[in-house]
N, C-alpha and C positions, 0 to 999 in steps of 0.2 A: 165890639159887643161887650156889654157889661155883665160880669158874672155876679150872681147873688151868693153871698156866703151864708151858711147856716149859723145861726146863733146857738152857742152852747149856754144852756140855762142851768144855773146852780140852785140848790135848795135854799140858798140865802137870798135869792133874787126876790125883790118885792112883788114881782108880777106872778110868781109861782105861789100856789096855795100851800099852806103849811099843814092843814088838817086833812087827812084822808079818810074816806069811808072804809068800812071793812072790806068791801069788794076791791077798792083801789089799793089798799094795803096788801091784800092777797096777791094782786097782780104785780105789785112792786117787789114782793118777796119771792114770787114764783111758787106760791102755795095756794091751797084751796082756802075758801072762807072758813071752813071748819078747822083747818090747820091754824089759822090766825086766831080763831076763838080759843083754841086749846092754849096758844101762847098767852092770851089775855088771862084766861082762867088760871094758868099756872104762874101768873104774875111775872112772866118774862118780858111782856110789853105792857106799859100802862096805857090807859085810855082817858080821853077827855069826854065827859058827859055832855050831851047836847042839852038844849033848853027844855026839851020834852022829857029828859031823863031816860028816854027809851033808846035814843040813837047814840051810839058811841063813835067817836072819831079817834084816829091815831095820828100822833104828831110825827112828821117826817123825820125829825131829829131822833126820836125814840126808835124808829125803824132802822135808821143808819147806825145807831148805837148797838142795836141788837145784832146787826150784821157784823159790826166790828168785834163785838164780844165773842162771836161764834166762829171767827176765822181760825183756821188751823193750817199747819204746814205738815206735809208728809215727807 
């Protein structure tokens, strides 16, 4: 029998998308959509404006940088 292995995908993989919607970014961070909006409004996380200028996208690298900046040890 042949076992299938699960592939580990990194954020740098070309098959993964780089820009996340507000809902996807909230799920990634484990926060609500309004919590992510607060981070955007307080300039903690930058956004990429969509072509309609109404829709905002969040770069996965900015989400990872936010997590790194806010790590603490007790």
